[in-house]
C-alpha positions as CSV (number, residue, x, y, z in Angstrom):
1,X,-54.0,16.9,-5.0
2,X,-52.4,13.8,-5.9
3,X,-50.8,15.4,-8.9
4,X,-49.1,17.8,-6.5
5,X,-48.1,14.8,-4.4
6,X,-46.6,13.2,-7.0
7,X,-44.7,16.2,-7.9
8,X,-43.0,16.9,-4.7
9,X,-42.0,13.3,-4.6
10,X,-40.0,13.5,-8.0
11,X,-38.7,16.7,-7.0
12,X,-37.8,15.2,-3.8
13,X,-36.1,12.8,-5.5
14,X,-34.5,14.6,-8.1
15,X,-32.7,16.6,-5.4
16,X,-31.9,13.8,-2.7
17,X,-30.6,11.1,-5.4
18,X,-27.5,13.1,-6.6
19,X,-27.1,14.6,-2.9
20,X,-26.9,10.8,-1.8
21,X,-24.7,9.6,-4.5
22,X,-22.1,12.7,-3.9
23,X,-22.3,12.1,0.0
24,X,-21.5,8.3,-0.5
25,X,-18.7,9.1,-3.2
26,X,-17.2,11.6,-1.1
27,X,-17.8,9.3,2.5
28,X,-16.1,6.0,0.0
29,X,-13.0,8.2,-0.8
30,X,-12.4,9.4,2.6
31,X,-12.6,6.0,4.1
32,X,-10.2,4.8,0.9
33,X,-7.6,7.6,1.8
34,X,-7.6,6.9,5.6
35,X,-6.8,3.4,5.6
36,X,-4.4,4.0,2.7
37,X,-1.0,5.2,4.3
38,X,1.4,3.6,7.0
39,X,-0.5,5.1,10.3
40,X,-3.6,3.1,9.6
41,X,-1.4,-0.2,8.2
42,X,1.1,-0.3,11.3
43,X,-1.5,-0.3,13.8
44,X,-1.5,-3.9,13.4
45,X,1.6,-5.2,15.2
46,X,2.5,-7.7,12.4
47,X,3.0,-5.0,10.1
48,X,5.6,-3.0,12.8
49,X,8.5,-4.3,11.1
50,X,7.3,-2.8,7.7
51,X,6.5,0.5,9.1
52,X,10.2,0.6,10.7
53,X,11.6,0.1,7.5
54,X,9.5,1.8,5.9
55,X,10.2,4.9,7.5
56,X,14.3,4.2,6.8
57,X,13.2,4.2,3.1
58,X,13.3,7.3,0.2
59,X,9.9,6.2,-0.1
60,X,9.2,6.7,3.2
61,X,10.2,10.1,3.4
62,X,14.2,9.4,3.5
63,X,14.8,11.6,0.7
64,X,15.7,15.4,0.2
65,X,12.2,16.7,-0.6
66,X,10.5,14.3,2.1
67,X,8.4,13.1,0.0
68,X,6.4,9.7,0.6
69,X,4.2,7.0,-0.8
70,X,1.5,5.7,0.6
71,X,1.4,1.7,1.4
72,X,-2.0,1.9,-1.0
73,X,0.7,3.2,-3.8
74,X,2.3,0.3,-3.7
75,X,0.3,-2.5,-2.4
76,X,-2.8,-1.8,-4.3
77,X,-3.4,-2.3,-8.1
78,X,-3.9,1.6,-10.0
79,X,-5.8,-0.1,-13.3
80,X,-8.7,1.1,-12.2
81,X,-11.3,2.2,-9.5
82,X,-12.9,-1.3,-9.2
83,X,-9.7,-3.4,-9.2
84,X,-8.5,-0.9,-6.5
85,X,-11.1,-1.4,-4.1
86,X,-12.0,-5.2,-4.7
87,X,-7.8,-5.8,-4.1
88,X,-8.4,-3.1,-0.9
89,X,-11.0,-5.2,0.2
90,X,-9.6,-8.6,-0.1
91,X,-6.1,-7.5,1.3
92,X,-7.9,-6.2,4.1
93,X,-9.5,-9.3,4.8
94,X,-6.4,-11.1,4.5
95,X,-4.6,-9.0,6.8
96,X,-7.1,-9.1,9.7
97,X,-7.3,-12.8,9.4
98,X,-3.3,-13.1,9.0
99,X,-3.3,-10.8,12.5
100,X,-5.6,-13.0,14.4
101,X,-4.0,-15.9,13.6
102,X,-0.2,-14.1,14.5
103,X,-1.8,-14.6,18.4
104,X,-0.7,-18.5,17.9
105,X,2.0,-18.2,15.1
106,X,3.9,-15.5,14.0
107,X,4.1,-15.1,10.4
108,X,7.3,-16.4,8.6
109,X,7.6,-13.2,6.4
110,X,11.1,-13.8,5.3
111,X,9.9,-16.4,3.8
112,X,6.7,-14.4,2.1
113,X,9.5,-12.1,0.7
114,X,9.7,-15.0,-2.4
115,X,6.0,-14.2,-3.3
116,X,6.7,-10.2,-3.4
117,X,5.5,-9.8,-6.5
118,X,2.0,-11.0,-5.7
119,X,2.0,-7.9,-3.0
120,X,3.7,-5.1,-4.9
121,X,1.5,-3.7,-8.2
122,X,3.8,-2.4,-11.2
123,X,0.6,-0.2,-11.8
124,X,1.4,1.7,-8.5
125,X,5.2,2.1,-9.5
126,X,4.4,3.5,-13.0
127,X,2.1,5.9,-11.7
128,X,4.9,7.9,-10.2
129,X,7.6,6.7,-12.0
130,X,6.2,7.7,-15.1
131,X,9.1,8.2,-17.6
132,X,11.1,5.3,-16.7
133,X,10.3,3.9,-20.6
134,X,12.6,6.5,-22.1
135,X,15.2,6.5,-19.1
136,X,16.1,10.1,-19.0
137,X,19.4,10.9,-17.3
138,X,19.7,7.3,-15.7
139,X,22.9,5.6,-15.3
140,X,23.7,3.3,-18.2
141,X,23.2,0.2,-16.2
142,X,19.7,1.5,-15.0
143,X,18.9,2.5,-18.4
144,X,19.5,-1.2,-19.7
145,X,17.2,-2.7,-16.9
146,X,14.2,-0.4,-17.1
147,X,14.3,-0.6,-21.1
148,X,14.8,-4.8,-20.7
149,X,11.6,-4.5,-18.0
150,X,9.4,-2.6,-20.6
151,X,10.7,-5.1,-23.3
152,X,9.6,-8.3,-21.5
153,X,6.0,-7.4,-22.4
154,X,5.2,-8.5,-18.3
155,X,7.4,-11.2,-17.3
156,X,9.1,-9.2,-15.6
157,X,8.2,-7.0,-12.2
158,X,9.4,-4.0,-10.8
159,X,10.6,-6.3,-7.8
160,X,12.3,-8.4,-9.6
161,X,15.4,-5.9,-9.7
162,X,14.5,-4.0,-6.8
163,X,13.8,-6.7,-4.3
164,X,13.3,-4.7,-1.1
165,X,11.9,-1.2,-2.8
166,X,10.0,0.8,-0.3
167,X,11.2,-1.0,2.8
168,X,15.4,-0.2,3.6
169,X,16.7,-3.2,5.7
170,X,13.7,-5.1,5.8
171,X,15.2,-8.2,6.7
172,X,17.3,-6.8,9.7
173,X,13.8,-5.7,10.9
174,X,12.2,-9.0,10.4
175,X,15.1,-10.8,12.2
176,X,15.1,-9.4,15.7
177,X,18.6,-9.9,17.2
178,X,18.8,-10.9,20.7
179,X,18.8,-7.4,22.2
180,X,15.4,-6.7,20.2
181,X,14.4,-10.2,21.5
182,X,14.7,-8.9,25.3
183,X,12.9,-5.6,24.1
184,X,10.1,-7.8,23.1
185,X,9.6,-9.6,25.7
186,X,9.8,-6.1,27.9
187,X,7.3,-4.8,26.0
188,X,9.5,-2.0,24.6
189,X,10.1,-3.3,21.0
190,X,6.6,-1.5,19.9
191,X,7.5,1.9,20.3
192,X,10.0,3.1,17.2
193,X,13.5,3.7,17.7
194,X,14.8,7.3,17.8
């Protein structure tokens, strides 16, 4: 009788363990994907200017094919799953804390742009732009810039030259005009412009 119980226990564990692992993996992957894009990231009011500038950019779908890059494609490392998950957790904690602090003081995003290299990862850029090293079909200036980037052995980043990549007219969205300031006080600035 005891042997039979042990057999059922071992058989149950052999069947349930893979199901648990696969289910956990599917849930984790779903959570990572659902929190990687503009729809999730722009929920916080401090990210609204970035979402608006992103929507106007080629990476936000303003291109002939309508292709988009998710926020996580640029703002998280693509050097391995562990690096990605750790950076995502760290970034999430920092963003939630920043959103809380914005109740008392708005972040100085314009000053933070000087540190763009710390929150834009080249590994994300190179995941999509896979043939930059060969520079096929580029203008001579672009080909020279990309060859210089690869020759720099990490001393340059993509955002060294492409300062506002991913967010067209970002400074315009970060620096409200008097008209925008009036809208903010009346509560209509949160609605996207047509």
